[in-house]
C-alpha positions as CSV (number, residue, x, y, z in Angstrom):
1,M,127.4,60.4,85.2
2,A,130.3,62.4,86.7
3,A,129.3,65.5,84.8
4,H,125.7,65.0,86.1
5,N,127.0,64.8,89.6
6,I,129.1,67.9,89.3
7,T,126.1,69.9,88.0
8,A,123.8,68.6,90.7
9,D,126.4,69.4,93.4
10,S,126.9,72.9,92.0
11,I,123.2,73.6,92.0
12,A,122.8,72.2,95.6
13,A,125.7,74.4,96.7
14,A,124.2,77.4,95.1
15,R,121.0,76.7,97.0
16,G,122.6,76.0,100.3
17,G,122.8,72.3,99.9
18,G,119.1,71.9,99.6
19,S,118.3,72.7,103.2
20,L,115.5,75.0,104.2
21,A,117.9,77.6,105.5
22,G,120.0,77.3,102.3
23,R,117.0,77.8,100.1
24,F,116.0,80.8,102.1
25,R,119.4,82.4,101.7
26,H,119.2,81.7,98.0
27,Y,115.8,83.4,97.9
28,V,117.1,86.5,99.8
29,R,120.1,86.8,97.5
30,T,118.3,86.4,94.2
31,R,114.9,88.0,94.7
32,P,114.5,91.8,94.6
33,E,112.4,91.8,97.7
34,G,114.7,89.5,99.6
35,G,116.2,92.1,101.9
36,I,112.8,93.7,102.8
37,V,111.4,90.3,103.7
38,V,114.0,89.8,106.4
39,L,113.7,93.4,107.7
40,F,109.9,93.3,107.7
41,V,109.8,90.0,109.6
42,L,112.3,91.2,112.2
43,V,110.5,94.5,112.8
44,Q,107.2,92.6,113.2
45,M,108.7,90.1,115.6
46,V,110.1,92.9,117.8
47,C,106.7,94.7,117.7
48,I,104.8,91.6,118.6
49,V,107.1,90.7,121.5
50,A,107.0,94.2,122.8
51,G,103.2,94.2,122.5
52,L,102.9,91.0,124.5
53,L,105.4,92.0,127.2
54,V,104.2,95.6,127.8
55,P,100.6,95.7,126.3
56,A,99.6,98.7,128.4
57,Q,102.5,100.9,127.2
58,F,102.9,99.5,123.6
59,R,99.4,98.8,122.3
60,Y,100.5,97.3,119.0
61,L,98.3,94.2,119.1
62,I,95.0,95.7,120.1
63,P,92.3,95.4,117.4
64,A,91.8,99.2,117.1
65,N,95.5,99.7,116.3
66,I,95.5,96.9,113.8
67,R,92.3,98.2,112.1
68,V,93.6,101.8,111.8
69,T,97.0,100.6,110.5
70,L,95.4,98.5,107.8
71,Q,93.2,101.4,106.8
72,S,96.1,103.7,106.5
73,V,98.2,101.2,104.4
74,T,95.5,100.8,101.8
75,P,95.6,104.1,99.7
76,L,99.4,104.3,99.6
77,G,99.7,100.6,98.9
78,I,97.4,100.7,95.9
79,M,99.2,103.7,94.6
80,S,102.6,101.9,95.1
81,L,101.5,99.0,92.9
82,G,101.2,101.3,89.9
83,V,104.3,103.3,90.7
84,G,106.3,100.1,91.1
85,M,105.2,98.7,87.7
86,L,106.1,102.0,86.1
87,M,109.5,102.0,87.9
88,I,110.1,98.5,86.5
89,A,109.4,99.9,83.0
90,G,112.1,102.5,83.7
91,E,110.0,105.6,84.3
92,Y,108.7,107.7,87.2
93,D,105.4,109.5,87.9
94,L,105.6,112.4,90.4
95,S,102.0,113.4,89.6
96,V,100.3,110.4,91.2
97,G,99.5,112.4,94.4
98,A,97.9,115.2,92.4
99,I,96.0,112.7,90.2
100,Y,94.8,111.0,93.5
101,S,93.4,114.4,94.6
102,F,91.9,115.6,91.3
103,A,90.3,112.3,90.4
104,S,88.7,112.0,93.8
105,V,87.3,115.6,93.7
106,F,86.1,115.0,90.1
107,A,84.4,111.7,91.1
108,A,82.7,113.3,94.2
109,T,81.5,116.4,92.3
110,T,80.1,114.4,89.3
111,T,78.4,112.0,91.7
112,N,76.8,114.9,93.6
113,L,76.0,117.2,90.7
114,Y,75.4,115.1,87.6
115,F,74.5,111.5,88.7
116,G,71.9,112.2,91.3
117,G,74.0,111.9,94.5
118,A,72.5,110.0,97.4
119,T,69.1,109.7,95.6
120,N,70.6,107.4,92.9
121,P,72.1,104.2,94.3
122,I,74.3,103.7,91.2
123,A,75.6,107.4,91.2
124,P,78.8,106.7,93.3
125,F,79.7,103.8,91.0
126,L,79.3,106.0,87.9
127,G,81.4,108.7,89.7
128,M,84.1,106.2,90.5
129,V,84.2,105.1,86.9
130,A,84.5,108.7,85.8
131,G,87.3,109.3,88.4
132,I,89.3,106.3,87.3
133,A,88.9,107.4,83.6
134,V,90.4,110.7,84.5
135,G,93.3,109.0,86.2
136,V,93.9,106.7,83.2
137,L,93.7,109.8,80.9
138,A,96.2,111.7,83.0
139,G,98.6,108.7,82.8
140,I,98.3,108.5,79.0
141,I,99.0,112.3,78.8
142,N,102.1,111.8,80.9
143,A,103.2,109.0,78.6
144,L,102.7,111.1,75.5
145,V,104.7,114.0,76.9
146,T,107.5,111.8,78.2
147,I,108.0,109.6,75.2
148,K,106.9,111.6,72.2
149,L,108.6,114.8,73.3
150,R,111.5,112.9,74.8
151,I,111.3,114.7,78.1
152,P,112.6,112.7,81.2
153,S,109.6,111.4,83.1
154,F,110.9,113.0,86.3
155,I,110.6,116.4,84.7
156,A,107.5,115.8,82.7
157,T,105.5,114.4,85.7
158,L,106.9,117.1,88.0
159,G,105.2,119.6,85.7
160,A,102.1,117.5,85.6
161,M,102.0,117.4,89.4
162,L,101.9,121.2,89.5
163,L,99.3,121.3,86.7
164,W,96.9,118.8,88.4
165,N,97.3,120.5,91.8
166,G,96.4,123.8,90.2
167,G,93.6,122.1,88.3
168,V,92.0,120.9,91.5
169,L,91.8,124.5,92.8
170,L,90.6,125.8,89.5
171,Y,87.9,123.2,89.2
172,N,86.6,123.2,92.8
173,G,88.5,125.7,94.9
174,S,90.1,124.8,98.2
175,A,87.0,123.6,100.1
176,A,86.5,120.0,100.9
177,V,83.9,118.0,98.9
178,S,81.4,115.9,100.7
179,F,80.9,112.3,99.5
180,Q,77.9,110.5,100.9
181,P,77.3,107.3,98.9
182,G,74.7,104.7,99.9
183,S,75.3,101.6,102.0
184,P,76.0,99.2,99.1
185,F,78.9,101.4,97.9
186,V,80.2,102.0,101.4
187,N,80.1,98.3,102.4
188,L,81.8,97.3,99.2
189,F,84.7,99.8,99.5
190,S,84.9,100.7,103.2
191,G,83.0,98.0,105.2
192,Q,84.5,96.1,108.1
193,I,85.2,92.4,108.5
194,G,86.5,92.2,112.0
195,V,89.7,94.3,112.1
196,I,90.0,94.1,108.3
197,D,88.7,97.0,106.2
198,A,87.1,96.3,102.8
199,G,89.6,98.7,101.2
200,F,92.5,96.5,102.4
201,L,90.9,93.5,100.8
202,W,90.8,95.5,97.5
203,F,94.5,96.3,98.0
204,I,95.4,92.6,98.4
205,G,93.2,91.7,95.5
206,L,94.9,94.3,93.3
207,A,98.3,93.1,94.5
208,V,97.5,89.5,93.4
209,A,96.2,90.8,90.0
210,A,99.4,92.9,89.6
211,Y,101.5,89.8,90.5
212,F,99.9,87.7,87.7
213,L,100.2,90.6,85.3
214,L,104.0,91.0,86.0
215,H,105.0,87.4,86.2
216,H,102.4,85.5,84.1
217,H,101.5,87.9,81.3
218,K,103.3,89.1,78.2
219,L,102.8,92.7,79.2
220,G,104.6,92.2,82.5
221,N,107.5,90.6,80.8
222,H,107.7,93.6,78.5
223,F,107.8,95.9,81.5
224,Y,110.9,94.2,82.7
225,A,112.5,94.0,79.2
226,V,111.9,97.7,78.4
227,G,113.1,98.8,81.9
228,G,116.1,96.5,82.0
229,N,117.5,96.8,78.5
230,P,115.5,99.0,76.0
231,G,117.8,98.2,73.1
232,A,117.5,94.5,73.5
233,A,113.7,94.9,73.9
234,V,113.4,96.7,70.6
235,A,115.6,94.1,68.9
236,I,113.1,91.3,69.8
237,G,110.1,93.3,68.5
238,I,108.9,94.9,71.7
239,R,107.5,98.5,71.2
240,P,108.6,100.6,74.2
241,F,106.0,103.3,73.5
242,R,103.0,101.0,73.9
243,V,104.5,99.3,76.9
244,K,105.3,102.5,78.7
245,M,102.0,104.0,77.8
246,A,100.3,101.0,79.4
247,A,102.4,101.4,82.5
248,F,101.6,105.1,82.8
249,A,97.9,104.4,82.3
250,I,97.8,101.7,85.0
251,T,99.7,104.0,87.4
252,G,97.2,106.9,86.9
253,G,94.2,104.6,87.2
254,L,95.4,103.0,90.4
255,A,96.3,106.5,91.9
256,A,92.7,107.6,91.2
257,F,91.2,104.4,92.7
258,A,93.4,104.9,95.8
259,G,92.0,108.4,96.2
260,M,88.4,107.1,96.0
261,I,89.0,104.3,98.5
262,A,90.3,107.0,100.9
263,M,87.4,109.4,100.4
264,T,84.8,106.6,100.9
265,R,86.3,105.9,104.3
266,V,86.1,109.5,105.5
267,S,83.0,110.6,103.5
268,S,84.8,113.6,102.0
269,V,87.9,114.6,100.0
270,Q,90.4,117.4,100.5
271,P,91.8,119.0,97.4
272,G,95.4,118.6,98.7
273,G,94.9,115.2,100.2
274,G,97.4,113.5,97.9
275,Q,100.3,115.9,98.4
276,G,103.5,114.0,99.3
277,M,102.1,110.6,98.4
278,E,104.1,110.5,95.2
279,L,107.4,110.5,97.1
280,Q,106.1,108.1,99.8
281,S,105.1,105.6,97.1
282,I,108.5,105.8,95.4
283,A,110.1,105.4,98.8
284,A,107.9,102.3,99.5
285,C,109.1,100.8,96.2
286,V,112.7,101.6,96.8
287,I,112.5,100.1,100.3
288,G,110.9,97.0,98.7
289,G,113.9,96.4,96.4
290,Y,113.0,98.2,93.2
291,S,115.8,99.4,91.1
292,L,116.0,103.1,90.4
293,T,117.2,102.4,86.9
294,G,114.3,100.0,86.0
295,G,114.0,96.3,85.2
296,R,113.9,95.1,88.8
297,G,111.2,94.9,91.4
298,S,108.4,92.7,92.7
299,I,104.8,93.2,93.9
300,L,105.6,91.6,97.2
301,G,108.4,94.2,97.6
302,A,105.9,97.0,97.1
303,V,103.4,95.5,99.5
304,L,106.0,94.9,102.2
305,G,107.7,98.3,101.6
306,T,104.4,100.1,102.1
307,G,103.7,97.9,105.2
308,L,107.1,98.7,106.7
309,V,106.6,102.5,106.2
310,F,103.3,102.4,108.1
311,T,104.7,100.1,110.7
312,I,107.4,102.6,111.5
313,Q,104.8,105.3,111.6
314,D,102.6,103.2,114.0
315,I,105.6,102.6,116.3
316,L,106.4,106.3,116.5
317,L,102.7,107.1,117.2
318,L,102.5,104.4,119.9
319,L,105.7,105.8,121.5
320,R,104.3,109.3,121.3
321,A,107.3,110.5,119.3
322,P,107.2,114.0,117.6
323,G,105.8,113.9,114.1
324,F,108.9,115.0,112.4
325,Y,110.6,111.8,113.5
326,F,108.6,109.9,110.9
327,D,110.3,111.5,107.9
328,M,113.7,111.1,109.6
329,F,113.2,107.4,110.1
330,V,111.7,106.8,106.7
331,G,114.7,108.6,105.1
332,A,117.1,106.4,107.1
333,L,115.1,103.3,106.1
334,I,115.4,104.1,102.4
335,V,119.2,104.4,102.7
336,L,119.3,101.2,104.8
337,A,117.2,99.3,102.3
338,V,119.3,100.4,99.3
339,V,122.5,99.5,101.1
340,M,121.1,96.1,102.2
341,N,119.8,95.2,98.7
342,T,123.1,96.2,97.1
343,A,125.1,94.1,99.5
344,I,122.8,91.1,99.0
345,R,123.1,91.3,95.3
346,R,126.9,91.5,95.5
347,K,127.0,88.4,97.7
348,G,124.6,86.6,95.3
């Protein structure tokens, strides 16, 4: 009985005595997204209070601002889900921005030229399938080059980024491509429900699916095992090549899908529209608590990390700050997030 009491007391102490505040502290210290949850809530509280106190000067809470922010979050958020899973598996993909552009251009051109364009109601759906297939194929190629040739993924995908960027220009030139799908397609991927864009609902749905994949499926467990301790993963029968190939393929497919969500909203696609998004997606994951060495991260962290990046952007726009301030604040936020997460893990 005494031993039981000691064990129960130690567990209660570790969890803050069982109180709500204690359990929250335990969550913040033990979960990878713990630090970003606190920071995200604090930033939102400050913005909401400012929006209520000075609504004419700081229009954070008006429906138009909320709508535009949610639309802006969606493409990068979807991309970050894939990039985050790949980071958990211990790899990087710097070509996701280029895949985003190439797959979108490929989907738009195949829809317009080969599937009948606006005259065929299923044409944009066929084009989307073709674009996602290109993204998945690009991810598999990245995996083969990285793993089979034993080239660090940072270098392999840096080369792939330049390759796909050049491929867009070779395939289509530098002109924008029009994408005019019918109403069913537009309503499904870019319709509005109040202030909420259909694309944002896709982002949330994919985030939920990614959560169950990571935490309730064998493949997700293998991502964490391979990224956290490759030697131990091999010892228990996990095949890192297959696991990492799946992670690369998912990342490429989600990057392609993100590009097509964006082009549906604006009815066109720019060949260089994805440039810079690869670093932004990695930044969102790092801010969300992902480890740079693999084996640690959560879907909630990627979602909140992306949300915080665009919240900072929105604040600067509402305050009419110069555009270059955005990169400066995001850079500072990355450093702050890493310091905060490191300090929290040490205390835990």
